[in-house]
C-alpha positions in Angstrom: -25.3 6.9 -10.3 -21.1 6.4 -7.7 -21.2 5.1 -4.2 -19.8 9.0 -3.2 -22.7 10.7 -5.3 -25.4 8.7 -3.7 -23.6 8.4 0.2 -23.0 12.2 -0.3 -27.0 12.8 -1.5 -28.2 10.4 1.4 -26.1 12.7 3.6 -27.8 15.8 2.9 -31.1 14.5 2.7 -30.4 12.9 6.2 -29.9 15.4 8.0 -28.5 16.4 11.5 -30.1 13.0 12.1 -27.4 11.3 9.9 -27.0 8.4 7.6 -25.0 4.6 9.4 -23.3 1.7 7.6 -26.7 -0.9 8.2 -29.0 1.9 5.9 -26.7 0.5 2.7 -27.0 -3.0 3.3 -28.5 -5.7 2.2 -32.2 -5.7 1.6 -33.0 -3.2 2.7 -30.9 -1.0 1.2 -32.1 3.4 2.0 -31.7 4.7 -1.9 -33.2 1.4 -3.4 -29.3 0.8 -5.3 -27.0 -1.4 -4.6 -25.4 -2.8 -0.9 -22.9 -0.4 -0.5 -20.1 -2.5 1.7 -17.3 0.3 2.8 -19.4 2.5 4.0 -16.3 4.3 6.2 -14.1 3.9 2.9 -16.4 6.1 0.6 -17.0 9.4 3.7 -13.0 9.0 3.7 -13.1 9.5 0.0 -15.7 12.4 0.3 -13.7 13.5 3.1 -10.6 13.7 1.5 -12.5 16.3 -1.5 -13.7 18.3 1.0 -16.3 17.2 2.5 -16.9 18.3 5.6 -18.1 15.6 7.6 -18.4 14.6 10.8 -18.3 10.5 12.3 -20.0 10.3 16.4 -20.3 6.8 17.7 -24.0 6.0 19.0 -23.6 4.9 23.2 -26.1 1.9 22.8 -26.2 0.4 19.1 -21.4 1.5 18.9 -22.8 2.1 14.8 -21.3 4.9 13.3 -23.6 8.6 12.2 -21.7 10.5 9.7 -23.0 13.7 9.2 -22.0 16.9 7.2 -21.4 20.0 9.2 -21.4 23.6 7.7 -20.7 24.2 4.3 -19.0 21.1 1.7 -15.7 22.7 0.5 -14.8 23.8 -3.7 -12.1 21.3 -3.6 -9.5 20.8 -6.9 -7.8 18.1 -7.9 -4.3 20.2 -7.4 -5.6 20.4 -3.7 -5.3 17.4 -3.8 -1.8 15.4 -2.8 -0.9 12.2 -3.4 -1.1 10.9 0.2 -5.3 11.7 -0.5 -5.2 15.6 1.9 -6.4 18.4 1.0 -4.8 20.6 0.7 -6.6 23.6 3.5 -4.5 26.7 2.6 -1.2 27.1 0.3 0.5 27.4 3.8 3.0 24.0 5.4 1.9 23.2 8.5 5.2 22.4 11.3 7.6 21.7 7.8 5.0 19.7 6.7 3.2 20.4 3.0 1.0 17.5 2.8 -1.1 18.5 6.1 -3.8 21.4 6.3 -3.2 23.5 9.2 -6.2 21.3 10.9 -4.4 18.1 10.6 -4.9 14.4 9.0 -8.1 13.9 7.7 -9.4 11.2 8.1 -12.4 9.1 9.7 -13.6 9.9 12.7 -12.6 13.4 14.3 -10.7 13.1 17.2 -12.7 16.0 19.9 -15.7 13.7 18.8 -14.8 10.5 19.3 -14.4 8.5 23.4 -13.0 5.9 23.6 -14.9 2.4 25.6 -14.3 1.6 29.2 -12.1 -0.3 30.4 -13.9 -3.1 31.8 -11.5 -5.4 32.6 -8.9 -2.1 34.7 -11.7 -0.8 36.3 -12.1 -4.3 38.0 -9.1 -4.6 38.5 
């Protein structure tokens, strides 16, 4: 089983609780396999294949939590361009055919990610 398959299975099994990077670190890997040190990279690979994975940041531990939202898309290799961005429709958006209608895929949803407080600016 590949790392991507292991991560996808863990996300599906976790449901709305999601998975965290520390669940794939030694010595207690959640699925009993080898550690996955670059979990974010495997999640990005899955997102580029069409899986609707969201990332939110736990404010207490400052770690990422990956969850699956909605249904996953069936994406063919011809729908993935050379930059790794999934083409969601044959239409071009903004004059560029390398972007999906939602924009380029990434690890964080900009609507859900809130940067930490600016402690230096608040003290001034």
